[in-house]
N, C-alpha and C positions, 0 to 999 in steps of 0.2 A: 577526447572524442571516443565514444563507444562504437566500435566498428560492427558490433552485433546488431545495433539498432539503426546505423546509418543507412540511408537509402540513396541510390543513384537515381537522379531524375530521368524520366523517359519522355522524350519528345516525339512529336509527329511532324513530318515534313510536308509542306504545302507548296506547290509550284503553280505560278501563274504562267502557263505554257506560252502564251503569245508574247510575253515580255522577254523571254529568254533569248539571248544572242550567242549562246554556246561559248562563253568566255572561258569556261572550265575552272573558274576560281572556286566555286563551291565544292566541286569534286576533288580538286587538288588539295584544298586546305581543310577538308573535313577530318577532324582528329580521330574519328572512329570509322572512316571509310564507308560511310553509309550510302553514298550516292554513286551512281553510274549513269552514263548516257543512255537514253531510251533509243530504241531502234527506229522510232517514228520521228517525224519532224513537225515543227509548227508551221503556220502559214507562211512564215518568212524563209523557211527551208532550214532552220536550225534544229539540231537535236537538243533536247532539254533533259535536265537531270531527273532521275527517278530513284527510288529506294532500291538498293541491290537485293536480289533474292537472298533470303535468309537473314537480312539485316533489319527487318521490320521493327525490332525492339531494341536496336542498338544506338539510336540517337540519344545523346545525353543532355540535350537541350542547352548546349553551349551558346547557341544563337550566332555562331561565327558566320554561317552561310547567310543569315539575315544581314549582317553587317558588311560583308565583303561583296555582295552582289551589286554591280554597278547599275543594273536595270530594275532593282527591287522586285525581282521575279520569284523569289523564294523566301519563305518564312517558316518558322516553327511555332508550334503550340505545345503546351503541356498535355500529354496524353491522358493524364489523370483528371483533367478538367473536361469541359464540353467537347463533344465530338465534332462540332461544326466550327469552321474558321470564323474569326471576327467579322462583323457586318461590313467593315471597310474593305475587306478582301473578298467580297462576293465574286464569284466567277473563278476563284482559285480551285485548282484540282488537288484534292487530298491524295497524296501519293503514299500508299501503304504497301507498295510493291506487288500488288495483285493485278 
């Protein structure tokens, strides 16, 4: 492997806020510590994950949060591809930490 040409993938995190039940799995198990809880809550009263300040470009697209979320409230996309989430996830909030 040529490390001079190897590229680390960069993902973008999307949260479907109303599905989140604050289980903490995505935050706890993110290998790059990209996620933190928001200060706000969803309609059910749960805080939902958002990208931590300064970590907007730290997601390595491992998709572990996609797999571990019991409510399917979070997913990632490749930031090098389209800026909008897939059609089946309309209503999802793109969370870029802003």
